[in-house]
C-alpha positions in Angstrom: -6.7 31.4 12.0 -6.2 29.0 14.7 -5.2 25.7 14.5 -6.3 23.9 17.0 -5.8 20.3 18.1 -6.4 17.3 20.0 -3.9 15.5 21.9 -1.3 14.5 20.0 -2.8 13.4 16.9 -2.9 15.4 13.3 -7.1 16.1 12.7 -8.4 14.2 9.6 -11.6 13.8 8.7 -12.3 15.3 6.1 -8.9 14.4 4.0 -8.6 11.8 2.1 -5.1 11.6 1.5 -3.2 12.7 -2.1 -4.4 10.4 -5.1 -2.8 8.2 -7.9 -3.5 8.4 -11.5 -1.2 4.6 -12.3 1.5 6.4 -14.0 4.8 5.5 -13.2 6.1 8.5 -13.5 3.6 10.6 -11.3 4.3 7.6 -8.4 7.5 10.1 -6.7 5.2 12.6 -6.1 2.2 10.1 -5.0 4.1 8.0 -3.1 5.4 11.9 -0.9 2.4 13.0 0.8 0.4 9.7 0.6 4.2 8.5 2.9 3.1 12.0 4.8 -0.5 11.3 5.3 0.3 7.2 6.4 2.1 8.7 9.0 -0.6 10.9 10.1 -3.4 8.4 9.8 -4.3 6.3 13.2 -2.5 8.7 15.1 0.8 7.8 14.1 0.3 4.1 14.7 0.4 2.9 11.3 4.4 4.1 10.4 6.5 0.9 11.1 3.2 -1.0 8.9 4.1 1.6 6.3 8.2 1.0 7.2 7.7 -3.2 7.6 9.4 -2.4 10.8 6.9 -4.3 12.9 6.5 -7.2 10.4 8.2 -10.4 12.8 4.6 -9.1 14.9 2.1 -10.4 12.1 3.6 -13.5 13.7 4.2 -13.4 17.2 3.3 -15.9 19.7 0.4 -13.1 21.4 -2.2 -13.6 19.3 -3.4 -9.8 20.3 -0.2 -8.6 18.7 -0.5 -10.5 15.7 -4.8 -9.3 15.6 -3.0 -5.4 16.3 -0.6 -5.8 13.3 -2.9 -7.5 10.9 -6.1 -4.6 11.8 -3.4 -2.1 11.3 -1.5 -3.2 7.9 -5.3 -3.7 6.3 -5.9 -0.7 7.7 -2.3 0.2 5.3 -4.5 -1.8 2.9 -6.9 -0.2 2.5 -5.6 3.6 2.6 -3.3 2.1 -0.3 -6.7 0.7 -2.6 -8.1 4.0 -1.5 -5.8 6.2 -3.1 -5.7 4.6 -6.4 -7.5 6.6 -8.6 -11.1 5.0 -10.2 -11.1 7.1 -13.6 -8.4 7.1 -15.2 -7.7 4.1 -17.7 -4.0 3.5 -16.1 -5.1 3.2 -12.3 -7.7 0.9 -13.3 -5.2 -0.9 -15.2 -2.5 -0.8 -11.6 -5.8 -2.5 -9.3 -6.8 -5.1 -12.2 -3.5 -5.4 -11.6 -3.4 -5.7 -7.6 -7.1 -8.2 -8.0 -5.8 -10.3 -9.7 -2.4 -10.7 -8.3 -3.0 -10.0 -4.2 -6.7 -12.0 -4.9 -7.7 -12.5 -1.2 -4.2 -11.6 0.3 -4.6 -7.8 1.6 -1.7 -6.7 2.8 -0.8 -2.9 3.5 3.3 -3.3 3.5 3.6 -6.0 0.4 1.7 -4.0 -1.5 3.2 -0.8 -1.5 6.7 -2.9 -2.1 4.9 -4.1 -4.9 3.8 -0.2 -6.7 7.1 0.9 -5.5 8.5 -2.1 -7.6 6.0 -1.2 -10.0 6.3 2.7 -10.3 9.9 1.9 -11.1 9.6 0.3 -14.2 11.2 -2.9 -13.0 10.0 -6.4 -14.3 7.2 -9.0 -14.5 9.5 -11.4 -12.2 11.3 -8.5 -10.1 8.4 -7.1 -9.4 6.6 -10.7 -8.2 9.5 -11.1 -6.2 10.3 -8.1 -4.4 6.8 -8.7 -3.0 8.0 -11.7 -1.3 5.5 -13.8 -4.4 8.0 -16.3 -5.2 7.9 -18.0 -2.2 4.4 -18.0 -1.4 2.1 -18.1 -3.9 1.4 -18.8 -7.8 5.5 -19.0 -7.9 5.5 -19.7 -11.9 3.5 -16.5 -12.5 4.4 -13.4 -12.5 2.2 -10.3 -12.4 0.7 -9.8 -16.3 0.7 -5.9 -17.0 -1.4 -6.7 -20.1 -4.3 -5.0 -18.8 -2.9 -2.4 -20.5 -1.9 2.0 -18.7 2.0 2.6 -18.2 
């Protein structure tokens, strides 16, 4: 079978990416697949956002640069949140934690950092601090893991 590529991008039309069940022990394998998936998405334009290399763009003087970053970052959020399974109990608990802790802040890069810290089984305070939340949101309230699960 001959593969046909149109331009520099890989076709991901029917590929929804990997799904994570919310278990800490499965995160490393999930992230290995998800990172490659994100590198292929949007013609590879999400790589710097996923890696955090373009974080300064969110504060850029040029509005078009800020808007482009906000769109890429929101796309990363969307891909990440959709990859968390909605069926199993552990992943439902992780989703509830995300909803409680992020509320209306849909920062894809911070979500990646948050999930990585969570999967490494760091303390709630460490997870909260690793995402930069200590200075931005509810400094006296670290995330709670009373939702069950992992």
